[in-house]
Structure formats: C-alpha cells, structure tokens
PAVEX-490848 format. One record per residue (C-alpha): residue in one letter; x, y, z. Coordinates in nm, 4 decimals. Each point is the difference from the previous one (the first is absolute). Example, Ala and Ser with C-alpha at 12.3 -4.5 7.8 and 13.67 -1.06 7.14 Angstrom:
{node A, {1.2300, -0.4500, 0.7800}}
{node S, {0.1370, 0.3440, -0.0660}}
// end
This chain:
{node M, {-0.3275, 2.6722, -1.9859}}
{node H, {-0.0955, -0.1932, -0.2518}}
{node S, {0.1353, 0.2776, -0.2760}}
{node Q, {0.3021, 0.0090, 0.1307}}
{node K, {0.0655, -0.4063, 0.0160}}
{node E, {-0.1251, 0.0811, -0.3699}}
{node R, {0.2374, 0.2509, -0.0753}}
{node L, {0.2910, -0.1662, 0.1736}}
{node S, {-0.0839, -0.2781, -0.1923}}
{node Y, {0.0683, 0.1525, -0.3288}}
{node D, {0.2714, 0.2298, 0.1023}}
{node R, {0.1842, -0.3076, 0.0251}}
{node L, {-0.0583, -0.1534, -0.3612}}
{node I, {0.0178, 0.3358, -0.1256}}
{node A, {0.3855, 0.0317, 0.1957}}
{node R, {0.0677, -0.4185, -0.1311}}
{node T, {-0.0873, 0.0984, -0.3543}}
{node E, {0.2664, 0.3128, -0.0239}}
{node F, {0.2390, -0.2465, 0.1630}}
{node Y, {0.0014, -0.2531, -0.2656}}
{node Q, {-0.0568, 0.2872, -0.2656}}
{node E, {0.3471, 0.1577, 0.0776}}
{node K, {0.1213, -0.3793, 0.0329}}
{node S, {-0.1260, -0.0906, -0.3402}}
{node L, {0.1780, 0.3627, -0.1089}}
{node A, {0.3370, -0.0292, 0.1524}}
{node L, {0.0027, -0.4053, -0.1702}}
{node E, {-0.1244, 0.1462, -0.3532}}
{node K, {0.3036, 0.2669, 0.0131}}
{node K, {0.2399, -0.3343, 0.1424}}
{node L, {-0.1154, -0.1955, -0.2904}}
{node V, {0.0128, 0.2821, -0.2510}}
{node F, {0.3861, 0.0965, 0.0973}}
{node A, {0.0969, -0.4167, 0.0230}}
{node E, {-0.1218, 0.0195, -0.3856}}
{node E, {0.1985, 0.2664, -0.0741}}
{node Q, {0.3195, -0.1395, 0.1502}}
{node I, {-0.0601, -0.3066, -0.1903}}
{node E, {-0.0352, 0.1795, -0.3200}}
{node S, {0.3314, 0.1715, 0.0677}}
{node L, {0.1838, -0.3349, 0.1062}}
{node E, {-0.1141, -0.1960, -0.3140}}
{node K, {0.1603, 0.2883, -0.2339}}
{node E, {0.2973, -0.0092, 0.2216}}
{node V, {0.0132, -0.3575, -0.0221}}
{node N, {0.0102, -0.0265, -0.4117}}
{node N, {0.2438, 0.3056, 0.0250}}
{node A, {0.2145, -0.2311, 0.2606}}
{node T, {0.3159, -0.1161, -0.1553}}
{node R, {0.1216, -0.2016, 0.3099}}
{node E, {-0.1343, -0.3282, 0.0943}}
{node A, {0.0046, 0.0921, 0.3889}}
{node E, {-0.2164, 0.2854, -0.0722}}
{node F, {-0.2482, -0.1876, -0.1963}}
{node Q, {-0.0201, -0.2475, 0.2659}}
{node K, {-0.0662, 0.2641, 0.2795}}
{node L, {-0.2132, 0.1876, -0.2095}}
{node E, {-0.2301, -0.3172, -0.0678}}
{node A, {0.0020, -0.1063, 0.3965}}
{node D, {-0.1078, 0.3637, 0.0320}}
{node K, {-0.3259, -0.0341, -0.2613}}
{node A, {-0.0898, -0.3357, 0.1364}}
{node K, {0.0330, 0.1942, 0.3398}}
{node L, {-0.2085, 0.2545, -0.0560}}
{node E, {-0.2544, -0.1957, -0.1788}}
{node E, {-0.0933, -0.1841, 0.2702}}
{node E, {-0.0218, 0.3511, 0.2015}}
{node V, {-0.2544, 0.0960, -0.2604}}
{node I, {-0.1752, -0.3238, 0.0257}}
{node Q, {-0.0500, 0.0099, 0.3584}}
{node L, {-0.0942, 0.3576, 0.0124}}
{node K, {-0.3020, -0.0901, -0.2413}}
{node E, {-0.0686, -0.2476, 0.1950}}
{node Q, {0.0070, 0.1873, 0.3423}}
{node L, {-0.1734, 0.2579, -0.2003}}
{node A, {-0.2735, -0.1755, -0.1061}}
{node D, {-0.0481, -0.1727, 0.3638}}
{node A, {-0.0182, 0.3506, 0.1339}}
{node Q, {-0.2672, 0.1172, -0.2482}}
{node S, {-0.1986, -0.2901, 0.0342}}
{node M, {0.0174, -0.0520, 0.4303}}
{node D, {-0.0375, 0.3963, 0.0208}}
{node Y, {-0.3897, -0.0725, -0.2460}}
{node K, {-0.0520, -0.3135, 0.2179}}
{node K, {0.0815, 0.1560, 0.2859}}
{node R, {-0.2053, 0.3349, -0.0171}}
{node V, {-0.2971, -0.2436, -0.1114}}
{node A, {-0.0063, -0.1688, 0.2667}}
{node D, {0.0050, 0.2937, 0.2672}}
{node Y, {-0.2377, 0.1378, -0.1715}}
{node E, {-0.2752, -0.3072, 0.0495}}
{node D, {0.1449, -0.0589, 0.3489}}
{node L, {-0.1354, 0.3939, 0.0389}}
{node L, {-0.3320, -0.0729, -0.1677}}
{node T, {-0.0537, -0.2835, 0.2197}}
{node A, {0.0650, 0.2007, 0.2853}}
{node V, {-0.1966, 0.2678, -0.0510}}
{node Q, {-0.3155, -0.2074, -0.0973}}
{node K, {0.0214, -0.1746, 0.3413}}
{node E, {-0.0178, 0.3024, 0.1745}}
{node I, {-0.2859, 0.1409, -0.2513}}
{node N, {-0.1839, -0.2848, 0.0647}}
{node E, {0.0237, -0.0071, 0.4164}}
{node K, {-0.0472, 0.3647, -0.0256}}
{node E, {-0.3480, -0.0649, -0.1904}}
{node I, {-0.1251, -0.2451, 0.2440}}
{node K, {0.0704, 0.2099, 0.2878}}
{node L, {-0.1693, 0.2953, -0.2020}}
{node E, {-0.2669, -0.2369, -0.0641}}
{node N, {-0.0347, -0.1365, 0.4028}}
{node S, {-0.0057, 0.3946, 0.0842}}
{node L, {-0.2702, 0.1177, -0.2749}}
{node Q, {-0.2419, -0.3135, 0.2143}}
{node K, {0.0903, 0.0981, 0.3343}}
{node I, {-0.0958, 0.3772, -0.1227}}
{node K, {-0.3305, -0.0789, -0.1272}}
{node A, {-0.0512, -0.2178, 0.2916}}
{node L, {0.1113, 0.2935, 0.2234}}
{node E, {-0.2411, 0.2243, -0.2195}}
{node K, {-0.2981, -0.2629, 0.0559}}
{node K, {0.0785, 0.0232, 0.3606}}
{node L, {0.0252, 0.3427, 0.0535}}
{node S, {-0.3705, 0.0407, -0.1966}}
{node L, {-0.1643, -0.2153, 0.2486}}
{node Q, {0.1891, 0.2077, 0.3106}}
{node G, {-0.3102, 0.1330, 0.1933}}
{node R, {-0.2599, -0.0969, -0.2328}}
{node P, {-0.3342, -0.1003, 0.1747}}
{node D, {-0.1011, -0.3568, -0.0748}}
{node P, {-0.0734, -0.0579, -0.3849}}
{node F, {-0.3568, -0.0157, 0.0202}}
{node L, {-0.0937, 0.2974, 0.1539}}
{node K, {0.2014, 0.2253, -0.2446}}
{node K, {-0.1963, 0.2080, -0.2354}}
{node A, {0.0023, -0.0766, -0.3723}}
{node E, {0.2217, 0.3335, -0.1571}}
{node D, {-0.0084, -0.0245, -0.3949}}
{node E, {-0.3370, 0.1093, -0.1325}}
{node E, {0.0609, -0.2769, -0.2497}}
{node D, {-0.0949, -0.2689, 0.2129}}
{node S, {-0.3493, 0.0830, 0.0520}}
{node I, {-0.1069, -0.0731, -0.3360}}
{node F, {0.0121, -0.3537, 0.0894}}
{node V, {-0.2919, -0.1383, 0.2723}}
{node K, {0.0825, -0.3056, 0.2164}}
{node R, {-0.0948, -0.2913, -0.1794}}
{node D, {0.2872, 0.0847, -0.2771}}
{node Y, {0.1960, -0.0853, 0.2599}}
{node E, {-0.0171, -0.3616, 0.0763}}
{node C, {0.2965, -0.2429, 0.1957}}
{node L, {0.0193, -0.3170, 0.1081}}
{node C, {0.2582, -0.0602, 0.2758}}
{node L, {0.0575, -0.3454, 0.1668}}
{node F, {0.2420, -0.2156, 0.1733}}
{node D, {0.1744, -0.3225, -0.1556}}
{node Y, {0.1528, -0.1525, 0.3117}}
{node S, {0.0747, -0.3139, 0.1570}}
{node I, {0.1124, -0.0615, 0.3380}}
{node I, {0.2815, -0.2021, 0.1498}}
{node M, {-0.0643, -0.1499, 0.3283}}
{node K, {0.2460, -0.1770, 0.2200}}
{node E, {-0.1220, -0.1933, 0.3000}}
{node D, {0.1033, 0.2294, 0.3115}}
{node L, {-0.2763, 0.1694, -0.2243}}
{node S, {0.1778, 0.3180, -0.1656}}
{node G, {0.1382, 0.0419, -0.2663}}
{node L, {-0.0767, 0.2106, -0.4093}}
{node I, {-0.2261, 0.1549, -0.2080}}
{node K, {0.1476, 0.0144, -0.3437}}
{node G, {-0.1830, 0.1239, -0.3040}}
{node S, {-0.0975, 0.2952, -0.2073}}
{node F, {-0.1958, 0.2990, 0.0228}}
{node L, {-0.1924, 0.0742, -0.3670}}
{node I, {-0.1760, 0.3080, -0.1236}}
{node E, {-0.1404, -0.0279, -0.3042}}
{node N, {-0.1902, 0.2858, -0.2273}}
{node T, {-0.3417, -0.1338, -0.0843}}
{node G, {-0.1543, 0.3929, -0.0402}}
{node I, {0.0406, 0.2283, -0.3570}}
{node V, {0.2700, 0.1925, 0.0836}}
{node P, {0.3439, 0.0294, 0.1414}}
{node L, {0.0899, -0.0184, 0.3582}}
{node H, {0.3325, 0.1817, 0.1345}}
{node N, {0.1892, -0.0448, 0.3139}}
{node P, {-0.1717, -0.2344, 0.2376}}
{node S, {0.0725, -0.0063, 0.3798}}
{node I, {-0.0682, -0.3108, 0.1781}}
{node C, {-0.0891, -0.0336, 0.3743}}
{node F, {-0.0032, -0.3775, 0.1243}}
{node R, {-0.1233, 0.0183, 0.3380}}
{node F, {0.0480, -0.2513, 0.2539}}
{node Q, {-0.1927, -0.1560, 0.3341}}
{node P, {0.1851, -0.0083, 0.2266}}
{node N, {0.1931, 0.3379, -0.0691}}
{node E, {0.3096, -0.1489, 0.1323}}
{node A, {0.0010, -0.2552, -0.2823}}
{node N, {0.1326, 0.2977, -0.2646}}
{node V, {0.2502, -0.1946, -0.1813}}
{node I, {0.0742, 0.0174, -0.3902}}
{node K, {0.3086, -0.1037, -0.1004}}
{node G, {0.1172, -0.0898, -0.3808}}
{node K, {0.0369, 0.2197, -0.2917}}
{node I, {-0.0910, 0.3249, 0.1770}}
{node Y, {0.2375, 0.2662, 0.0103}}
{node S, {-0.0201, 0.1729, 0.3808}}
{node S, {0.2875, 0.2695, 0.0506}}
{node E, {0.0734, -0.1158, 0.3421}}
{node T, {0.0342, -0.3724, -0.0527}}
{node H, {0.2418, 0.0585, -0.2917}}
{node E, {0.1944, 0.3126, 0.1358}}
{node T, {0.3299, -0.1890, 0.0037}}
{node N, {-0.0668, -0.2172, -0.2328}}
{node K, {0.1193, 0.0770, -0.3789}}
{node D, {-0.3180, -0.1071, -0.2134}}
{node N, {-0.0724, 0.1019, -0.3050}}
{node L, {-0.3498, 0.1837, -0.0333}}
{node A, {0.0165, -0.1349, -0.3322}}
{node N, {-0.1197, -0.2896, 0.1493}}
{node Y, {-0.3179, 0.0687, 0.1708}}
{node Q, {-0.3760, 0.1658, -0.1136}}
{node W, {-0.0948, 0.0688, 0.3387}}
{node M, {0.0801, 0.1618, 0.3074}}
{node F, {-0.1739, 0.0794, 0.3580}}
{node I, {-0.1010, 0.3276, 0.0647}}
{node E, {0.1904, 0.2147, 0.2701}}
{node N, {-0.1505, 0.2889, 0.1250}}
{node D, {-0.1627, 0.0628, 0.3362}}
{node W, {-0.3745, -0.1276, -0.0863}}
{node A, {0.1627, -0.3294, -0.1104}}
{node K, {0.1794, -0.0360, 0.3248}}
{node E, {-0.3523, 0.0884, 0.1947}}
{node A, {-0.1113, -0.2121, -0.2544}}
{node K, {0.2169, -0.3072, 0.0720}}
{node E, {-0.0967, 0.0160, 0.4081}}
{node R, {-0.3780, -0.0725, -0.1764}}
{node G, {0.1601, -0.2952, -0.1508}}
{node E, {0.0255, 0.1324, -0.3072}}
{node L, {0.2739, 0.0124, -0.2875}}
{node W, {-0.0313, 0.2456, -0.2781}}
{node V, {0.1796, -0.1251, -0.3709}}
{node C, {0.0299, 0.2118, -0.2834}}
{node P, {0.2002, -0.0244, -0.3272}}
{node I, {0.3262, 0.1398, -0.0263}}
{node R, {-0.0002, 0.1390, -0.3578}}
{node D, {-0.3425, 0.1274, -0.1470}}
{node L, {-0.2781, -0.2784, -0.0959}}
{node S, {-0.2690, -0.0002, -0.2341}}
{node I, {-0.2176, -0.3148, 0.0053}}
{node D, {-0.1335, 0.0069, -0.3549}}
{node P, {-0.3713, -0.1784, -0.0491}}
{node G, {0.0442, -0.3519, -0.0291}}
{node E, {0.3352, 0.0308, 0.1499}}
{node K, {0.1315, -0.1392, 0.3941}}
{node A, {0.2568, 0.1539, 0.2325}}
{node V, {0.1707, -0.2851, 0.2600}}
{node I, {0.1779, 0.0290, 0.3328}}
{node Q, {0.1394, -0.3071, -0.0565}}
{node D, {0.1533, -0.3089, 0.2142}}
{node Y, {-0.0790, 0.1670, 0.3822}}
{node L, {0.0949, -0.1642, 0.3443}}
{node I, {-0.2557, 0.0503, 0.2448}}
{node P, {0.1754, -0.1800, 0.3296}}
{node F, {-0.2571, -0.1341, 0.2828}}
{node K, {0.0017, -0.1435, 0.3249}}
{node K, {-0.2961, -0.1422, 0.1796}}
{node E, {0.1497, 0.1092, 0.3717}}
{node A, {0.1234, 0.3551, -0.0902}}
{node I, {-0.2970, 0.0761, -0.1486}}
{node G, {-0.3517, -0.2287, -0.0206}}
{node N, {-0.2153, -0.0715, -0.2985}}
{node L, {0.0916, 0.2746, -0.2905}}
{node T, {-0.1603, 0.1539, -0.2862}}
{node I, {0.1138, 0.2302, -0.2107}}
{node E, {-0.2323, 0.2610, -0.2515}}
{node A, {0.1319, 0.2112, -0.2910}}
{node F, {-0.1262, 0.3368, -0.1351}}
{node V, {0.1126, 0.1898, -0.3455}}
{node F, {-0.0712, 0.3271, -0.0271}}
{node F, {0.1390, 0.2230, -0.3134}}
{node N, {0.0377, 0.3174, 0.1835}}
{node K, {-0.0036, 0.2588, -0.2859}}
{node Q, {-0.3405, -0.1708, -0.1980}}
{node Q, {-0.1567, -0.0157, 0.3792}}
{node Y, {-0.1117, -0.3543, -0.0666}}
{node K, {0.0323, -0.2608, 0.2359}}
{node V, {-0.0696, -0.3963, 0.0199}}
{node K, {0.0382, -0.2886, 0.2583}}
{node A, {0.1554, -0.3049, -0.1037}}
{node V, {-0.2359, -0.3023, -0.0597}}
{node N, {0.1479, -0.2032, 0.2112}}
{node H, {0.2158, -0.0258, 0.3553}}
{node I, {0.2530, -0.2238, 0.1960}}
{node A, {-0.1285, -0.1775, 0.2852}}
{node I, {0.1388, -0.2491, 0.2000}}
{node N, {-0.1592, -0.1066, 0.2944}}
{node F, {0.1316, -0.2343, 0.2885}}
// end
C-alpha cells in the first residue's frame, strides 16, 4: 500500500511537470509569433505613407509589446511555480514516507521483543525446576564450585498503614563475587504463608499485560509461566527470569528494581519471604543472605 501511494504521488508530480512544460512551450511559440509580428509591423510603419495607417500600426505595436511583456511574466511565473510546487510536493511525500517508516520500525521492534519473550517462555515450557536440570555442556565441568560465587540480597523498606496493611518496596540484588561469568539466573521468591505470593512492579507477565500494549523493551525480567511454575505458585513460590540473555561478569550486578509486595495482617498474618537464585546451565544455586519478615 505504501509503494502504491508513493507511486501515485510520483505520477502526479510527473503529470504536473509535463503540463507546465507543454504550457511553457505554447507560451514560447506565442512569444516568437508576437515578435515576428512586431518586426513585420515595424517594417510596415517605416514604409507607411499615411498618418492614419501609421497611428494604427503604432497602436498595434504597443498592444503586442504589452502582450509580450505579459506572456514573459506568465512564462516566468509558470516555470517558478512549477519548480516550487514540485519541491513542496516531494518534501511532503518524503515526510509522509519517513513517518510511516518510523511507525513500522517501532512496531517491528515491539514485535521482535515479543518474539524473544515468547521464545524464552517456550524454552522454559515443560522444563522441570531449574535446579533439577543436568548440565549439558562439557566445558562447564572444568570449573569447580568455588569458581562460582554470588551474593544475593533484598534491599527493601516497609510502608505500614494504621490498619496493619501496607507495602514492601525495594530491589533484589545479584552480585557476581566469583571469577567466572554467571548466566541467566532464575530467581525463586518463596512466601509464607503461600497465599501471600504477590509481586508487582517492572516484571512482565503475559497474563496481566496481554490486553495492554506494553513495550517489552521497558522490561528486563518476566515471570516464568509454565506448568511447573503454576504448581510452584500453589506452594507459595514465584519464579522470575530475565527476558533477554543475561551474563553477569565478575564484580558486576543484576538488579530486579522497584518491586512492590502488598500485605494485610487480617488476610495473611505474619509474613516471611525468602529468595533462591539458580544458574541452571552452570548447575550453581545460592540462597539470599537475608530475607523479609513481618511479625505482627
């Protein structure tokens, strides 16, 4: 549709150009003819012997000279208007084309992000818990467990209301303190009691975002949503993984930022939240050094 629109616009520009070229040629022919008449009349004036004929020829000459001036002005205007109009039309067309290209690039980027998220989800579908999966790459066996070191912790604050409900707001940090890179962590948040397992914030979920046109480029983490993850949720566990491949080099950190965990005493009573991080490919797991506990 875009190519047809561009072609139509280009054809209209060509048609206008041919129209003004034909008009310019006709005006030039009339100009030549008028000049020839002027030359002929001038000769007749020089040879005229009668005053009346002389005055008539002079009047005709003046009229033709005026017509020549008008024709020249019309020709100049036609040529100038044609050029300016073509430039303006072409600039408008370029603007419209660029706008469509930008819109399609945005849609393409969103589609690519969704494809990556779906591929990630598909790769996890049907997989058992990450810590039960056996290593497949022989090269991982050259590392001993002490090469893998990771510090994981909750950084949070509690906002309490008078009715003993409130929010836990914070970030979860994963720091590689070892000597080799760590890849694609899966994080398990374990809640006690089970029914308190709710995390909100910048974590993508196909269930809660399916009706919204969220740009996946704004998200780094997603909830794992497959059969075993659903069973784990019934046990009070929420599993999170990166949307895109994530490598944490030695000395670097990965952060799940600005999560929100709502709570209400009358619904859950005391609340405890622990976290466990699994690097499935490297068969390495670690528990967070702290946990969240609210005792009423």
